PASEBA-1860 file (N, C-alpha, C; in nm, 3 decimals):
! residues 293
1> MELLQTLI> 4.134/-3.125/0.571/4.093/-3.015/0.484/3.941/-2.998/0.481 ~ 3.870/-3.110/0.483/3.725/-3.102/0.480/3.672/-3.036/0.607 ~ 3.732/-3.071/0.721/3.691/-3.008/0.847/3.723/-2.859/0.846 ~ 3.842/-2.823/0.796/3.881/-2.683/0.790/3.789/-2.605/0.698 ~ 3.751/-2.663/0.585/3.658/-2.598/0.493/3.523/-2.576/0.560 ~ 3.477/-2.674/0.637/3.350/-2.660/0.710/3.357/-2.547/0.810 ~ 3.470/-2.537/0.881/3.486/-2.430/0.981/3.487/-2.293/0.914 ~ 3.555/-2.282/0.801/3.561/-2.153/0.731/3.423/-2.113/0.682
9> NGVLTGFV> 3.349/-2.207/0.626/3.213/-2.176/0.580/3.126/-2.132/0.697 ~ 3.143/-2.197/0.812/3.065/-2.160/0.930/3.097/-2.020/0.978 ~ 3.225/-1.984/0.978/3.266/-1.850/1.021/3.206/-1.744/0.929 ~ 3.216/-1.765/0.797/3.166/-1.666/0.702/3.014/-1.652/0.712 ~ 2.944/-1.766/0.725/2.799/-1.760/0.741/2.761/-1.693/0.872 ~ 2.839/-1.719/0.976/2.811/-1.658/1.106/2.819/-1.507/1.102 ~ 2.909/-1.453/1.019/2.918/-1.308/1.010/2.793/-1.248/0.946 ~ 2.729/-1.323/0.855/2.602/-1.276/0.799/2.497/-1.269/0.909
17> YGVVALSF> 2.490/-1.373/0.992/2.400/-1.369/1.107/2.434/-1.249/1.196 ~ 2.564/-1.221/1.208/2.605/-1.110/1.294/2.554/-0.976/1.247 ~ 2.543/-0.957/1.114/2.490/-0.830/1.062/2.345/-0.811/1.105 ~ 2.263/-0.917/1.091/2.123/-0.907/1.132/2.114/-0.889/1.284 ~ 2.200/-0.961/1.357/2.200/-0.946/1.503/2.234/-0.803/1.542 ~ 2.324/-0.738/1.467/2.357/-0.598/1.494/2.233/-0.509/1.482 ~ 2.147/-0.540/1.385/2.025/-0.460/1.370/1.933/-0.477/1.491 ~ 1.928/-0.598/1.548/1.854/-0.617/1.673/1.915/-0.532/1.784
25> VVIYRASR> 2.049/-0.533/1.791/2.120/-0.468/1.902/2.100/-0.317/1.900 ~ 2.119/-0.253/1.782/2.110/-0.107/1.780/1.969/-0.059/1.812 ~ 1.868/-0.137/1.772/1.730/-0.100/1.806/1.705/-0.118/1.955 ~ 1.753/-0.228/2.009/1.730/-0.254/2.151/1.804/-0.155/2.239 ~ 1.923/-0.115/2.199/2.003/-0.026/2.283/1.934/0.107/2.309 ~ 1.850/0.150/2.216/1.783/0.278/2.236/1.638/0.264/2.280 ~ 1.568/0.165/2.228/1.425/0.157/2.253/1.383/0.047/2.350 ~ 1.480/-0.041/2.386/1.450/-0.156/2.473/1.344/-0.246/2.410
33> IVNLAQGQ> 1.344/-0.252/2.278/1.247/-0.333/2.205/1.322/-0.438/2.124 ~ 1.280/-0.564/2.138/1.330/-0.670/2.052/1.232/-0.682/1.937 ~ 1.274/-0.635/1.820/1.184/-0.632/1.706/1.177/-0.770/1.642 ~ 1.074/-0.846/1.671/1.059/-0.980/1.615/1.033/-0.977/1.465 ~ 1.001/-0.861/1.412/0.977/-0.848/1.268/1.101/-0.807/1.191 ~ 1.219/-0.817/1.252/1.340/-0.772/1.184/1.369/-0.856/1.060 ~ 1.335/-0.984/1.063/1.352/-1.065/0.943/1.267/-1.015/0.828 ~ 1.146/-0.970/0.860/1.059/-0.914/0.755/1.117/-0.782/0.702
41> VVMVSAFF> 1.183/-0.706/0.790/1.248/-0.583/0.744/1.361/-0.616/0.647 ~ 1.437/-0.721/0.677/1.542/-0.766/0.584/1.480/-0.802/0.449 ~ 1.369/-0.875/0.453/1.302/-0.917/0.330/1.256/-0.797/0.248 ~ 1.191/-0.701/0.313/1.141/-0.584/0.240/1.258/-0.502/0.184 ~ 1.367/-0.492/0.262/1.485/-0.421/0.211/1.539/-0.488/0.087 ~ 1.537/-0.622/0.086/1.581/-0.696/-0.033/1.489/-0.666/-0.152 ~ 1.359/-0.657/-0.127/1.266/-0.624/-0.235/1.291/-0.482/-0.287 ~ 1.333/-0.391/-0.202/1.368/-0.256/-0.248/1.485/-0.263/-0.346
49> VWLFVLHL> 1.587/-0.345/-0.311/1.702/-0.359/-0.402/1.655/-0.416/-0.536 ~ 1.575/-0.521/-0.532/1.523/-0.580/-0.656/1.443/-0.478/-0.736 ~ 1.361/-0.400/-0.668/1.274/-0.303/-0.736/1.355/-0.200/-0.814 ~ 1.457/-0.144/-0.748/1.532/-0.036/-0.812/1.634/-0.088/-0.913 ~ 1.702/-0.199/-0.881/1.812/-0.245/-0.966/1.764/-0.331/-1.083 ~ 1.669/-0.422/-1.059/1.624/-0.511/-1.166/1.494/-0.465/-1.231 ~ 1.393/-0.437/-1.149/1.262/-0.403/-1.205/1.265/-0.268/-1.278 ~ 1.326/-0.168/-1.213/1.335/-0.035/-1.277/1.462/-0.020/-1.359
57> AWPVWIGL> 1.552/-0.120/-1.351/1.676/-0.123/-1.431/1.765/-0.003/-1.406 ~ 1.771/0.043/-1.281/1.865/0.148/-1.246/2.004/0.088/-1.229 ~ 2.110/0.163/-1.256/2.245/0.112/-1.227/2.260/0.081/-1.077 ~ 2.347/-0.014/-1.047/2.364/-0.055/-0.907/2.407/0.063/-0.821 ~ 2.494/0.148/-0.874/2.545/0.258/-0.793/2.438/0.364/-0.764 ~ 2.326/0.359/-0.835/2.211/0.445/-0.805/2.103/0.366/-0.730 ~ 2.079/0.243/-0.774/1.974/0.162/-0.714/1.999/0.128/-0.568 ~ 2.124/0.097/-0.533/2.154/0.063/-0.393/2.131/0.182/-0.299
65> PAALAASI> 2.182/0.302/-0.327/2.150/0.415/-0.240/2.000/0.444/-0.232 ~ 1.928/0.424/-0.344/1.783/0.445/-0.341/1.716/0.343/-0.250 ~ 1.761/0.216/-0.259/1.707/0.113/-0.171/1.741/0.142/-0.025 ~ 1.862/0.193/-0.001/1.901/0.229/0.135/1.813/0.340/0.190 ~ 1.786/0.440/0.108/1.699/0.549/0.151/1.558/0.498/0.179 ~ 1.508/0.408/0.096/1.375/0.351/0.119/1.371/0.270/0.248 ~ 1.477/0.194/0.275/1.482/0.114/0.397/1.486/0.203/0.521 ~ 1.564/0.309/0.515/1.572/0.401/0.628/1.436/0.467/0.653
73> CLGALIER> 1.368/0.504/0.545/1.234/0.561/0.560/1.137/0.460/0.621 ~ 1.152/0.332/0.583/1.069/0.228/0.643/1.094/0.218/0.793 ~ 1.221/0.223/0.834/1.252/0.218/0.976/1.193/0.336/1.052 ~ 1.205/0.456/0.993/1.149/0.575/1.057/0.996/0.565/1.067 ~ 0.933/0.509/0.963/0.787/0.494/0.965/0.742/0.395/1.073 ~ 0.811/0.282/1.084/0.776/0.183/1.186/0.791/0.243/1.326 ~ 0.901/0.312/1.345/0.925/0.372/1.478/0.818/0.476/1.511 ~ 0.785/0.562/1.415/0.690/0.670/1.442/0.548/0.617/1.456
81> AVFRRLIG> 0.508/0.524/1.370/0.369/0.480/1.367/0.336/0.376/1.475 ~ 0.433/0.295/1.513/0.403/0.183/1.603/0.472/0.197/1.738 ~ 0.604/0.200/1.738/0.676/0.180/1.863/0.699/0.306/1.944 ~ 0.691/0.423/1.883/0.708/0.545/1.962/0.599/0.557/2.068 ~ 0.479/0.511/2.033/0.367/0.521/2.126/0.378/0.419/2.240 ~ 0.469/0.322/2.224/0.482/0.216/2.324/0.601/0.237/2.418 ~ 0.666/0.351/2.410/0.777/0.378/2.501/0.725/0.381/2.645 ~ 0.788/0.301/2.730/0.748/0.295/2.870/0.630/0.206/2.898
89> QPVFSVVM> 0.576/0.141/2.796/0.460/0.053/2.816/0.506/-0.087/2.856 ~ 0.414/-0.170/2.909/0.452/-0.306/2.951/0.513/-0.387/2.837 ~ 0.602/-0.479/2.875/0.673/-0.561/2.777/0.574/-0.641/2.691 ~ 0.467/-0.689/2.753/0.369/-0.769/2.679/0.310/-0.690/2.563 ~ 0.281/-0.564/2.584/0.225/-0.481/2.478/0.323/-0.464/2.363 ~ 0.450/-0.447/2.397/0.553/-0.431/2.294/0.569/-0.559/2.213 ~ 0.571/-0.674/2.282/0.586/-0.802/2.212/0.469/-0.826/2.118 ~ 0.348/-0.800/2.164/0.231/-0.822/2.080/0.232/-0.728/1.960
97> ASIGLLIL> 0.275/-0.604/1.980/0.285/-0.511/1.868/0.389/-0.559/1.767 ~ 0.500/-0.615/1.817/0.604/-0.666/1.729/0.554/-0.785/1.648 ~ 0.479/-0.874/1.711/0.422/-0.988/1.639/0.322/-0.941/1.534 ~ 0.238/-0.845/1.572/0.142/-0.790/1.476/0.212/-0.725/1.358 ~ 0.324/-0.653/1.384/0.400/-0.591/1.277/0.459/-0.697/1.185 ~ 0.507/-0.807/1.242/0.561/-0.917/1.163/0.457/-0.968/1.062 ~ 0.338/-0.994/1.112/0.232/-1.046/1.024/0.192/-0.942/0.920 ~ 0.185/-0.816/0.961/0.145/-0.709/0.870/0.246/-0.693/0.756
105> IQGSAQLL> 0.375/-0.690/0.789/0.476/-0.673/0.684/0.479/-0.794/0.592 ~ 0.469/-0.914/0.649/0.471/-1.035/0.567/0.353/-1.036/0.470 ~ 0.234/-1.004/0.519/0.116/-1.001/0.433/0.124/-0.892/0.329 ~ 0.173/-0.774/0.369/0.183/-0.663/0.275/0.284/-0.694/0.163 ~ 0.395/-0.758/0.199/0.495/-0.794/0.098/0.437/-0.895/-0.001 ~ 0.360/-0.990/0.049/0.299/-1.088/-0.041/0.196/-1.022/-0.132 ~ 0.122/-0.925/-0.079/0.023/-0.854/-0.159/0.088/-0.769/-0.267 ~ 0.197/-0.701/-0.233/0.261/-0.608/-0.325/0.353/-0.677/-0.426
113> FGAQTRPF> 0.428/-0.777/-0.378/0.531/-0.837/-0.463/0.496/-0.979/-0.508 ~ 0.395/-1.039/-0.446/0.359/-1.175/-0.483/0.442/-1.278/-0.408 ~ 0.397/-1.403/-0.413/0.464/-1.510/-0.340/0.572/-1.579/-0.422 ~ 0.582/-1.550/-0.550/0.680/-1.618/-0.634/0.821/-1.567/-0.607 ~ 0.918/-1.652/-0.636/1.057/-1.611/-0.622/1.102/-1.538/-0.748 ~ 1.209/-1.461/-0.735/1.262/-1.385/-0.848/1.413/-1.370/-0.829 ~ 1.486/-1.343/-0.935/1.632/-1.328/-0.920/1.667/-1.202/-0.841 ~ 1.773/-1.213/-0.763/1.824/-1.098/-0.689/1.949/-1.047/-0.760
121> PQVLPAGA> 1.969/-0.916/-0.767/2.084/-0.864/-0.842/2.218/-0.917/-0.790 ~ 2.313/-0.931/-0.880/2.447/-0.975/-0.845/2.527/-0.853/-0.801 ~ 2.510/-0.816/-0.675/2.576/-0.696/-0.622/2.721/-0.727/-0.585 ~ 2.744/-0.840/-0.521/2.878/-0.881/-0.481/2.930/-0.987/-0.579 ~ 3.061/-1.002/-0.589/3.117/-1.098/-0.686/3.068/-1.240/-0.659 ~ 3.049/-1.315/-0.767/3.007/-1.455/-0.756/3.129/-1.546/-0.748 ~ 3.103/-1.672/-0.712/3.210/-1.770/-0.711/3.289/-1.769/-0.583 ~ 3.409/-1.827/-0.590/3.492/-1.842/-0.471/3.638/-1.823/-0.508
129> WAVGPLLL> 3.717/-1.775/-0.412/3.861/-1.767/-0.428/3.923/-1.896/-0.376 ~ 4.016/-1.951/-0.449/4.085/-2.072/-0.406/4.213/-2.033/-0.332 ~ 4.223/-2.081/-0.209/4.344/-2.063/-0.129/4.399/-2.202/-0.100 ~ 4.487/-2.248/-0.186/4.532/-2.386/-0.175/4.414/-2.478/-0.204 ~ 4.390/-2.574/-0.114/4.276/-2.665/-0.134/4.144/-2.609/-0.082 ~ 4.149/-2.488/-0.024/4.030/-2.430/0.038/3.961/-2.334/-0.058 ~ 3.828/-2.322/-0.044/3.749/-2.230/-0.124/3.683/-2.128/-0.032 ~ 3.699/-2.000/-0.064/3.641/-1.891/0.013/3.534/-1.823/-0.071
137> NKALLIGA> 3.408/-1.835/-0.030/3.298/-1.772/-0.102/3.320/-1.620/-0.106 ~ 3.323/-1.565/-0.226/3.356/-1.423/-0.242/3.256/-1.333/-0.171 ~ 3.127/-1.358/-0.192/3.025/-1.271/-0.133/3.030/-1.278/0.019 ~ 3.042/-1.399/0.073/3.045/-1.413/0.219/3.173/-1.354/0.278 ~ 3.286/-1.368/0.207/3.410/-1.311/0.258/3.404/-1.159/0.260 ~ 3.355/-1.100/0.151/3.337/-0.954/0.149/3.239/-0.912/0.258 ~ 3.131/-0.992/0.275/3.035/-0.963/0.380/3.097/-0.969/0.518 ~ 3.187/-1.066/0.540/3.254/-1.077/0.670/3.339/-0.954/0.698
145> VLTLVTTE> 3.411/-0.907/0.595/3.492/-0.786/0.612/3.403/-0.665/0.642 ~ 3.294/-0.653/0.567/3.201/-0.542/0.592/3.142/-0.550/0.732 ~ 3.114/-0.672/0.779/3.060/-0.688/0.914/3.160/-0.642/1.018 ~ 3.286/-0.681/1.003/3.388/-0.641/1.099/3.405/-0.489/1.101 ~ 3.409/-0.428/0.983/3.425/-0.282/0.975/3.303/-0.212/1.037 ~ 3.184/-0.261/1.003/3.061/-0.201/1.057/3.053/-0.216/1.207 ~ 3.089/-0.334/1.257/3.085/-0.359/1.401/3.176/-0.262/1.475 ~ 3.299/-0.247/1.425/3.393/-0.156/1.493/3.345/-0.012/1.484
153> ALHRFFTN> 3.290/0.026/1.367/3.240/0.163/1.351/3.124/0.190/1.447 ~ 3.032/0.094/1.461/2.920/0.112/1.553/2.967/0.115/1.697 ~ 3.066/0.032/1.730/3.119/0.032/1.867/3.177/0.170/1.901 ~ 3.254/0.224/1.810/3.312/0.357/1.834/3.204/0.464/1.837 ~ 3.102/0.447/1.754/2.991/0.542/1.755/2.922/0.545/1.891 ~ 2.895/0.426/1.947/2.824/0.418/2.074/2.910/0.460/2.193 ~ 3.041/0.450/2.181/3.128/0.478/2.297/3.202/0.611/2.288 ~ 3.220/0.666/2.166/3.306/0.783/2.152/3.237/0.907/2.096
161> TRAGLRLA> 3.112/0.896/2.056/3.043/1.012/2.001/2.928/1.055/2.093 ~ 2.894/1.182/2.083/2.787/1.233/2.168/2.653/1.169/2.134 ~ 2.626/1.152/2.005/2.500/1.089/1.965/2.493/0.945/2.015 ~ 2.605/0.873/2.006/2.607/0.735/2.054/2.589/0.725/2.204 ~ 2.650/0.817/2.277/2.634/0.818/2.423/2.491/0.852/2.462 ~ 2.425/0.933/2.383/2.283/0.960/2.409/2.202/0.831/2.395 ~ 2.232/0.755/2.291/2.162/0.627/2.274/2.189/0.534/2.392 ~ 2.314/0.533/2.441/2.346/0.449/2.556/2.269/0.493/2.680
169> AVAEDHVT> 2.254/0.626/2.697/2.178/0.677/2.811/2.032/0.637/2.801 ~ 1.978/0.643/2.680/1.839/0.604/2.660/1.822/0.455/2.688 ~ 1.920/0.376/2.647/1.912/0.232/2.670/1.914/0.199/2.819 ~ 1.987/0.277/2.896/1.996/0.251/3.039/1.863/0.274/3.109 ~ 1.799/0.388/3.079/1.671/0.416/3.143/1.606/0.534/3.072 ~ 1.485/0.515/3.020/1.417/0.620/2.945/1.387/0.741/3.034 ~ 1.338/0.716/3.154/1.300/0.827/3.242/1.421/0.909/3.281 ~ 1.530/0.842/3.318/1.652/0.913/3.355/1.705/0.993/3.237
177> AMSLGVSV> 1.703/0.933/3.118/1.752/1.004/3.000/1.671/1.131/2.974 ~ 1.538/1.121/2.986/1.454/1.240/2.965/1.481/1.346/3.072 ~ 1.508/1.304/3.196/1.538/1.400/3.302/1.669/1.474/3.277 ~ 1.759/1.412/3.198/1.886/1.475/3.164/1.877/1.556/3.035 ~ 1.757/1.565/2.979/1.738/1.643/2.858/1.765/1.570/2.729 ~ 1.775/1.438/2.735/1.798/1.358/2.615/1.664/1.324/2.552 ~ 1.649/1.346/2.424/1.525/1.316/2.354/1.518/1.166/2.325 ~ 1.431/1.097/2.396/1.414/0.954/2.375/1.358/0.927/2.236
185> QRATAIAW> 1.263/1.008/2.191/1.203/0.988/2.059/1.307/1.000/1.948 ~ 1.393/1.101/1.959/1.496/1.119/1.855/1.595/1.004/1.857 ~ 1.633/0.960/1.977/1.730/0.851/1.989/1.674/0.721/1.930 ~ 1.549/0.692/1.960/1.490/0.569/1.907/1.473/0.576/1.755 ~ 1.442/0.695/1.703/1.430/0.710/1.558/1.564/0.683/1.490 ~ 1.673/0.734/1.547/1.807/0.709/1.491/1.837/0.559/1.495 ~ 1.804/0.496/1.607/1.832/0.353/1.621/1.755/0.271/1.518 ~ 1.629/0.304/1.495/1.549/0.229/1.397/1.601/0.250/1.257
193> MLGTALAL> 1.646/0.370/1.223/1.700/0.394/1.090/1.832/0.318/1.072 ~ 1.915/0.314/1.175/2.037/0.235/1.169/2.004/0.086/1.153 ~ 1.902/0.041/1.226/1.864/-0.100/1.221/1.818/-0.142/1.083 ~ 1.742/-0.058/1.015/1.695/-0.094/0.880/1.809/-0.084/0.778 ~ 1.902/0.009/0.799/2.019/0.015/0.710/2.101/-0.113/0.721 ~ 2.118/-0.164/0.841/2.189/-0.290/0.861/2.112/-0.407/0.800 ~ 1.979/-0.401/0.805/1.897/-0.504/0.744/1.920/-0.509/0.592 ~ 1.932/-0.393/0.530/1.961/-0.389/0.386/2.098/-0.448/0.357
201> MAAVILLS> 2.196/-0.417/0.439/2.330/-0.471/0.422/2.328/-0.623/0.431 ~ 2.254/-0.676/0.528/2.243/-0.822/0.542/2.176/-0.883/0.420 ~ 2.074/-0.819/0.367/2.003/-0.871/0.250/2.096/-0.880/0.129 ~ 2.179/-0.778/0.109/2.271/-0.777/-0.005/2.374/-0.888/0.009 ~ 2.431/-0.904/0.129/2.533/-1.008/0.150/2.472/-1.147/0.133 ~ 2.354/-1.166/0.190/2.293/-1.299/0.193/2.240/-1.341/0.057 ~ 2.182/-1.247/-0.019/2.106/-1.284/-0.139/2.174/-1.251/-0.270 ~ 2.288/-1.185/-0.268/2.353/-1.142/-0.391/2.369/-1.257/-0.491
209> GTVLGLQA> 2.308/-1.242/-0.607/2.319/-1.341/-0.713/2.235/-1.465/-0.694 ~ 2.147/-1.468/-0.593/2.062/-1.586/-0.569/1.918/-1.551/-0.605 ~ 1.823/-1.606/-0.533/1.682/-1.577/-0.558/1.620/-1.511/-0.436 ~ 1.520/-1.430/-0.460/1.451/-1.357/-0.354/1.306/-1.402/-0.347 ~ 1.259/-1.427/-0.227/1.120/-1.461/-0.204/1.082/-1.429/-0.061 ~ 0.960/-1.460/-0.026/0.913/-1.430/0.109/0.990/-1.507/0.215 ~ 1.052/-1.619/0.178/1.126/-1.700/0.274/1.253/-1.629/0.322 ~ 1.291/-1.518/0.259/1.409/-1.444/0.304/1.391/-1.391/0.446
217> AEIGLRAL> 1.266/-1.378/0.489/1.240/-1.328/0.625/1.287/-1.425/0.732 ~ 1.311/-1.551/0.695/1.354/-1.650/0.793/1.489/-1.616/0.856 ~ 1.568/-1.529/0.790/1.698/-1.491/0.846/1.682/-1.424/0.981 ~ 1.567/-1.358/1.003/1.544/-1.293/1.132/1.537/-1.394/1.246 ~ 1.466/-1.505/1.223/1.457/-1.608/1.326/1.590/-1.677/1.347 ~ 1.673/-1.688/1.240/1.805/-1.749/1.255/1.900/-1.657/1.332 ~ 1.882/-1.526/1.316/1.974/-1.431/1.378/1.933/-1.391/1.519 ~ 1.806/-1.410/1.555/1.762/-1.373/1.690/1.841/-1.446/1.798
225> PVALLGGL> 1.865/-1.578/1.786/1.950/-1.644/1.887/2.090/-1.584/1.894 ~ 2.142/-1.535/1.782/2.274/-1.472/1.782/2.272/-1.346/1.867 ~ 2.170/-1.262/1.848/2.159/-1.139/1.926/2.143/-1.168/2.075 ~ 2.060/-1.266/2.108/2.038/-1.300/2.249/2.162/-1.364/2.309 ~ 2.233/-1.445/2.232/2.352/-1.511/2.281/2.463/-1.410/2.308 ~ 2.484/-1.318/2.215/2.588/-1.218/2.233/2.555/-1.114/2.338 ~ 2.426/-1.090/2.359/2.384/-0.985/2.452/2.324/-0.871/2.374 ~ 2.201/-0.836/2.406/2.128/-0.738/2.326/2.186/-0.597/2.336
233> ESVRGAGL> 2.278/-0.573/2.430/2.341/-0.442/2.440/2.481/-0.439/2.380 ~ 2.534/-0.554/2.339/2.673/-0.564/2.298/2.687/-0.562/2.147 ~ 2.754/-0.461/2.095/2.776/-0.451/1.951/2.878/-0.555/1.906 ~ 2.991/-0.560/1.973/3.094/-0.657/1.935/3.048/-0.800/1.963 ~ 2.964/-0.818/2.063/2.916/-0.951/2.095/2.834/-1.013/1.985 ~ 2.768/-0.932/1.902/2.685/-0.986/1.794/2.770/-1.062/1.694 ~ 2.884/-1.005/1.654/2.971/-1.074/1.559/3.030/-1.201/1.615 ~ 3.075/-1.196/1.740/3.135/-1.314/1.803/3.032/-1.425/1.819
241> AGVLIGVG> 2.913/-1.389/1.862/2.807/-1.490/1.876/2.769/-1.546/1.739 ~ 2.770/-1.461/1.637/2.740/-1.509/1.503/2.839/-1.614/1.457 ~ 2.967/-1.592/1.486/3.069/-1.690/1.450/3.047/-1.821/1.525 ~ 3.018/-1.812/1.656/2.994/-1.934/1.734/2.879/-2.016/1.677 ~ 2.770/-1.948/1.646/2.653/-2.020/1.595/2.676/-2.066/1.452 ~ 2.743/-1.985/1.371/2.770/-2.026/1.234/2.858/-2.150/1.227 ~ 2.963/-2.154/1.311/3.050/-2.271/1.313/2.975/-2.393/1.368 ~ 2.896/-2.373/1.474/2.819/-2.484/1.529/2.720/-2.540/1.428
249> EALASRFL> 2.653/-2.451/1.356/2.560/-2.495/1.251/2.630/-2.575/1.143 ~ 2.747/-2.525/1.100/2.821/-2.593/0.993/2.865/-2.733/1.037 ~ 2.914/-2.743/1.161/2.956/-2.874/1.211/2.837/-2.969/1.227 ~ 2.727/-2.915/1.278/2.608/-2.998/1.293/2.556/-3.044/1.157 ~ 2.561/-2.954/1.059/2.515/-2.990/0.925/2.603/-3.099/0.863 ~ 2.734/-3.088/0.889/2.826/-3.186/0.828/2.822/-3.322/0.898 ~ 2.815/-3.323/1.030/2.833/-3.449/1.102/2.704/-3.506/1.164 ~ 2.604/-3.422/1.188/2.484/-3.470/1.255/2.362/-3.477/1.166
257> DPYTAGAA> 2.352/-3.386/1.068/2.233/-3.384/0.983/2.206/-3.517/0.911 ~ 2.311/-3.589/0.865/2.281/-3.718/0.800/2.208/-3.818/0.889 ~ 2.220/-3.801/1.022/2.157/-3.895/1.115/2.029/-3.839/1.176 ~ 1.999/-3.711/1.148/1.881/-3.648/1.209/1.786/-3.591/1.105 ~ 1.799/-3.635/0.981/1.714/-3.586/0.871/1.722/-3.434/0.857 ~ 1.841/-3.378/0.882/1.863/-3.235/0.864/1.817/-3.148/0.979 ~ 1.773/-3.208/1.090/1.718/-3.129/1.200/1.824/-3.069/1.290 ~ 1.941/-3.132/1.301/2.042/-3.089/1.398/2.086/-2.945/1.374
265> SQVFPYVL> 2.118/-2.912/1.250/2.165/-2.776/1.221/2.055/-2.673/1.239 ~ 1.928/-2.714/1.224/1.817/-2.621/1.239/1.793/-2.583/1.384 ~ 1.810/-2.678/1.475/1.780/-2.652/1.616/1.903/-2.609/1.694 ~ 2.024/-2.626/1.636/2.145/-2.597/1.712/2.148/-2.455/1.769 ~ 2.119/-2.348/1.689/2.127/-2.213/1.744/2.039/-2.192/1.867 ~ 1.921/-2.251/1.865/1.827/-2.230/1.975/1.867/-2.311/2.099 ~ 1.922/-2.431/2.077/1.971/-2.510/2.189/2.087/-2.439/2.257 ~ 2.182/-2.390/2.178/2.296/-2.318/2.235/2.250/-2.192/2.307
273> MILVLLVR> 2.155/-2.120/2.248/2.104/-1.998/2.311/2.043/-2.029/2.447 ~ 1.960/-2.132/2.455/1.894/-2.167/2.581/1.997/-2.206/2.686 ~ 2.096/-2.285/2.646/2.198/-2.330/2.742/2.276/-2.212/2.799 ~ 2.312/-2.118/2.714/2.388/-2.002/2.761/2.302/-1.911/2.848 ~ 2.176/-1.888/2.806/2.089/-1.797/2.880/2.052/-1.854/3.018 ~ 2.055/-1.987/3.031/2.030/-2.045/3.163/2.140/-2.008/3.261 ~ 2.261/-1.990/3.209/2.375/-1.954/3.294/2.392/-1.803/3.302 ~ 2.381/-1.735/3.187/2.395/-1.589/3.180/2.273/-1.531/3.108
281> PQGLFGWK> 2.168/-1.495/3.181/2.045/-1.446/3.117/2.068/-1.322/3.031 ~ 2.172/-1.246/3.059/2.200/-1.126/2.980/2.282/-1.157/2.855 ~ 2.314/-1.285/2.830/2.397/-1.321/2.715/2.544/-1.317/2.751 ~ 2.628/-1.356/2.656/2.771/-1.365/2.683/2.833/-1.230/2.714 ~ 2.789/-1.126/2.643/2.853/-0.995/2.657/2.754/-0.885/2.693 ~ 2.632/-0.922/2.734/2.531/-0.821/2.768/2.558/-0.756/2.902 ~ 2.485/-0.648/2.927/2.501/-0.575/3.052/2.434/-0.648/3.166 ~ 2.504/-0.664/3.275/2.443/-0.721/3.395/2.386/-0.608/3.479
289> KIERL> 2.258/-0.612/3.503/2.190/-0.503/3.571/2.175/-0.534/3.721 ~ 2.197/-0.432/3.800/2.178/-0.441/3.944/2.071/-0.339/3.982 ~ 1.962/-0.387/4.038/1.851/-0.300/4.074/1.843/-0.286/4.226 ~ 1.823/-0.164/4.273/1.808/-0.138/4.416/1.659/-0.132/4.449 ~ 1.621/-0.203/4.550/1.481/-0.206/4.591/1.463/-0.122/4.716
END
């Protein structure tokens, strides 16, 4: 029973990682940019929820949509002010801009909200449901269901809708997409707004009823191996990779952390990511590219 409980906790936690990984995926699919500041976007989205629901004391049913609108505007601002100008530029320039954005958002959040922790609104139910001898965390279970529904909806969006197919065309090649009359700027703007909306969803699932601080940005570094492991172009791969890493982390925490001073669960996602990428550089479910010279 103890092993089964550990596995269940790992699966539910992995789905939270999968939500953040999805935000990496939708941005990359259109802009070919790995946003290293996505964890900071999750953190700022969480501060938006705190601002509207607790600080301004708006009802949750009003505060959450307001926070969602603010997060989407943040995504559109980042895309327009920073990354739109870097379309087609060398990868090194994009990476450096992403690192600079990470530092800028982190510093701005500390300046505006302070470094102290504060309570986060109880958006999802607290406690756990008992299923026999097992306990299912309510917030994580609801988050897992939301992740599955969102993943399937995004998959159908990218494969069955005209707007989604435009994003897929942009992801394949910016120049080719523009030659076919597809607006790369519009596609990347949509992707960034979707990415920040997913960041808000992850913040609510992860922090509901707990505390909020600058350390919430660490979820981005935890979820980046999930996105790379699943494949930066694969929507469904993000959830599956999240489960793999979540279960691995839970097992490492239960059986290895006592002998490694807690280090095993911290390094496990990155070790697994490196091992897989050595065999499949595109990730488990990413697109394998063939280039003609």
